[in-house]
C-alpha beads as a LAMMPS data file, in Angstrom:
LAMMPS data file: protein, C-alpha beads

140 atoms
139 bonds

1 atom types
1 bond types

-500.0 500.0 xlo xhi
-500.0 500.0 ylo yhi
-500.0 500.0 zlo zhi

Masses

1 110.0

Atoms # bond

1 1 1 280.909 -88.777 329.787
2 1 1 279.283 -86.334 332.246
3 1 1 279.529 -88.850 335.074
4 1 1 283.214 -89.361 334.292
5 1 1 283.873 -85.617 334.524
6 1 1 282.151 -85.444 337.899
7 1 1 283.918 -88.573 339.160
8 1 1 287.324 -87.235 338.116
9 1 1 286.634 -83.911 339.818
10 1 1 285.794 -85.785 343.010
11 1 1 288.663 -88.287 342.903
12 1 1 291.453 -86.259 341.264
13 1 1 290.353 -82.728 342.151
14 1 1 290.582 -81.608 338.522
15 1 1 289.741 -82.709 334.994
16 1 1 291.017 -81.844 331.519
17 1 1 288.315 -81.970 328.872
18 1 1 287.085 -80.238 325.705
19 1 1 283.876 -78.258 325.318
20 1 1 280.875 -79.676 323.547
21 1 1 279.126 -76.380 322.721
22 1 1 279.982 -73.003 321.264
23 1 1 278.759 -70.752 324.089
24 1 1 282.294 -69.785 325.181
25 1 1 283.498 -68.532 321.786
26 1 1 285.693 -66.644 320.911
27 1 1 287.862 -67.519 323.919
28 1 1 287.414 -71.280 323.516
29 1 1 286.572 -73.417 320.488
30 1 1 284.228 -76.366 320.918
31 1 1 285.619 -79.877 320.475
32 1 1 289.163 -78.485 320.028
33 1 1 290.435 -76.454 322.981
34 1 1 291.208 -78.398 326.173
35 1 1 290.137 -76.779 329.438
36 1 1 291.380 -77.533 332.964
37 1 1 288.649 -77.489 335.587
38 1 1 289.364 -77.747 339.306
39 1 1 286.880 -78.970 341.894
40 1 1 285.261 -76.036 343.701
41 1 1 286.877 -75.687 347.115
42 1 1 285.494 -72.218 347.919
43 1 1 282.697 -69.982 346.701
44 1 1 283.205 -68.947 343.065
45 1 1 283.636 -65.248 342.327
46 1 1 282.321 -62.847 339.721
47 1 1 284.230 -63.242 336.459
48 1 1 285.248 -66.865 337.029
49 1 1 284.173 -69.558 334.574
50 1 1 282.322 -72.358 336.341
51 1 1 281.208 -75.837 335.372
52 1 1 277.711 -76.558 336.640
53 1 1 274.877 -78.997 336.105
54 1 1 271.581 -77.534 334.911
55 1 1 268.327 -78.827 336.321
56 1 1 267.870 -80.846 333.105
57 1 1 271.178 -82.683 333.770
58 1 1 273.311 -80.934 331.129
59 1 1 276.814 -79.816 332.117
60 1 1 277.521 -76.172 331.245
61 1 1 280.681 -74.049 331.324
62 1 1 279.780 -70.331 331.652
63 1 1 281.182 -67.161 333.188
64 1 1 279.734 -65.696 336.405
65 1 1 278.350 -62.227 335.688
66 1 1 276.921 -61.573 339.113
67 1 1 276.855 -63.224 342.509
68 1 1 273.269 -63.220 343.779
69 1 1 272.018 -63.894 347.324
70 1 1 270.751 -67.337 346.280
71 1 1 273.246 -68.251 343.551
72 1 1 274.827 -66.899 340.378
73 1 1 273.907 -65.228 337.114
74 1 1 276.007 -66.799 334.351
75 1 1 276.388 -66.348 330.611
76 1 1 278.490 -67.931 327.917
77 1 1 280.880 -65.493 326.219
78 1 1 279.110 -66.004 322.876
79 1 1 275.615 -65.682 324.357
80 1 1 273.421 -62.617 324.739
81 1 1 271.186 -63.977 327.495
82 1 1 272.227 -65.074 330.944
83 1 1 271.110 -68.027 333.024
84 1 1 269.639 -66.863 336.299
85 1 1 270.111 -68.367 339.703
86 1 1 272.553 -71.174 339.306
87 1 1 272.579 -72.526 342.846
88 1 1 275.899 -73.080 344.652
89 1 1 275.157 -76.825 344.938
90 1 1 274.944 -77.052 341.116
91 1 1 278.540 -75.818 340.723
92 1 1 281.037 -78.643 340.170
93 1 1 284.228 -76.777 339.384
94 1 1 286.071 -73.644 338.300
95 1 1 288.138 -73.288 335.120
96 1 1 291.847 -72.780 335.853
97 1 1 293.241 -72.617 332.328
98 1 1 292.705 -73.604 328.724
99 1 1 294.583 -73.921 325.470
100 1 1 293.574 -71.886 322.417
101 1 1 295.365 -72.037 319.049
102 1 1 298.234 -73.874 320.732
103 1 1 298.700 -71.246 323.466
104 1 1 298.264 -72.062 327.149
105 1 1 296.064 -69.435 328.838
106 1 1 296.072 -69.186 332.640
107 1 1 292.821 -67.742 333.994
108 1 1 294.745 -65.929 336.741
109 1 1 296.968 -64.077 334.257
110 1 1 296.701 -60.333 333.755
111 1 1 296.301 -60.717 329.977
112 1 1 293.363 -63.109 330.341
113 1 1 291.645 -60.877 332.889
114 1 1 292.095 -57.860 330.594
115 1 1 290.590 -59.722 327.611
116 1 1 287.607 -60.736 329.747
117 1 1 287.130 -57.141 330.907
118 1 1 287.268 -55.829 327.323
119 1 1 284.832 -58.534 326.157
120 1 1 282.417 -57.557 328.907
121 1 1 282.622 -53.869 327.903
122 1 1 281.819 -54.833 324.302
123 1 1 278.594 -56.606 325.326
124 1 1 276.200 -53.801 324.248
125 1 1 277.754 -53.772 320.769
126 1 1 277.663 -57.583 320.492
127 1 1 274.046 -57.680 321.688
128 1 1 272.990 -55.004 319.170
129 1 1 274.840 -56.794 316.364
130 1 1 273.063 -60.096 317.105
131 1 1 269.677 -58.343 317.111
132 1 1 270.517 -56.640 313.820
133 1 1 271.548 -59.959 312.233
134 1 1 268.327 -61.614 313.413
135 1 1 266.326 -58.719 311.986
136 1 1 268.040 -59.087 308.605
137 1 1 267.542 -62.847 308.578
138 1 1 263.802 -62.595 309.270
139 1 1 263.250 -59.822 306.710
140 1 1 264.831 -61.480 303.706

Bonds

1 1 1 2
2 1 2 3
3 1 3 4
4 1 4 5
5 1 5 6
6 1 6 7
7 1 7 8
8 1 8 9
9 1 9 10
10 1 10 11
11 1 11 12
12 1 12 13
13 1 13 14
14 1 14 15
15 1 15 16
16 1 16 17
17 1 17 18
18 1 18 19
19 1 19 20
20 1 20 21
21 1 21 22
22 1 22 23
23 1 23 24
24 1 24 25
25 1 25 26
26 1 26 27
27 1 27 28
28 1 28 29
29 1 29 30
30 1 30 31
31 1 31 32
32 1 32 33
33 1 33 34
34 1 34 35
35 1 35 36
36 1 36 37
37 1 37 38
38 1 38 39
39 1 39 40
40 1 40 41
41 1 41 42
42 1 42 43
43 1 43 44
44 1 44 45
45 1 45 46
46 1 46 47
47 1 47 48
48 1 48 49
49 1 49 50
50 1 50 51
51 1 51 52
52 1 52 53
53 1 53 54
54 1 54 55
55 1 55 56
56 1 56 57
57 1 57 58
58 1 58 59
59 1 59 60
60 1 60 61
61 1 61 62
62 1 62 63
63 1 63 64
64 1 64 65
65 1 65 66
66 1 66 67
67 1 67 68
68 1 68 69
69 1 69 70
70 1 70 71
71 1 71 72
72 1 72 73
73 1 73 74
74 1 74 75
75 1 75 76
76 1 76 77
77 1 77 78
78 1 78 79
79 1 79 80
80 1 80 81
81 1 81 82
82 1 82 83
83 1 83 84
84 1 84 85
85 1 85 86
86 1 86 87
87 1 87 88
88 1 88 89
89 1 89 90
90 1 90 91
91 1 91 92
92 1 92 93
93 1 93 94
94 1 94 95
95 1 95 96
96 1 96 97
97 1 97 98
98 1 98 99
99 1 99 100
100 1 100 101
101 1 101 102
102 1 102 103
103 1 103 104
104 1 104 105
105 1 105 106
106 1 106 107
107 1 107 108
108 1 108 109
109 1 109 110
110 1 110 111
111 1 111 112
112 1 112 113
113 1 113 114
114 1 114 115
115 1 115 116
116 1 116 117
117 1 117 118
118 1 118 119
119 1 119 120
120 1 120 121
121 1 121 122
122 1 122 123
123 1 123 124
124 1 124 125
125 1 125 126
126 1 126 127
127 1 127 128
128 1 128 129
129 1 129 130
130 1 130 131
131 1 131 132
132 1 132 133
133 1 133 134
134 1 134 135
135 1 135 136
136 1 136 137
137 1 137 138
138 1 138 139
139 1 139 140
């Protein structure tokens, strides 16, 4: 399946697929919400969601938190830790849009950008909540 995604990005310039993991919740639901990914034609920017191949061969769809001199810092929307230094040559494509609960969401829309901004501002609260839940789980 991964090879097919890469081949379609090369031949067609885009691919429509569904996510296999839950790292992009709550914006996208795994195995349900289709996402449209376009082949990377220019350098991705902070805030964009990119598809990249990890060193272990796994394809990952995460948001760019920071552009670094030698790559990118990315993190899934449901994650508390980022992945450091994703190299530009690992990036296969950029997410253009997705469908969630039957609604088409364009990643260039003002509403989407606002939701992403608000989600980013809520990170300290989400991080603290996850730590608190882990604490409770280990002390039961």
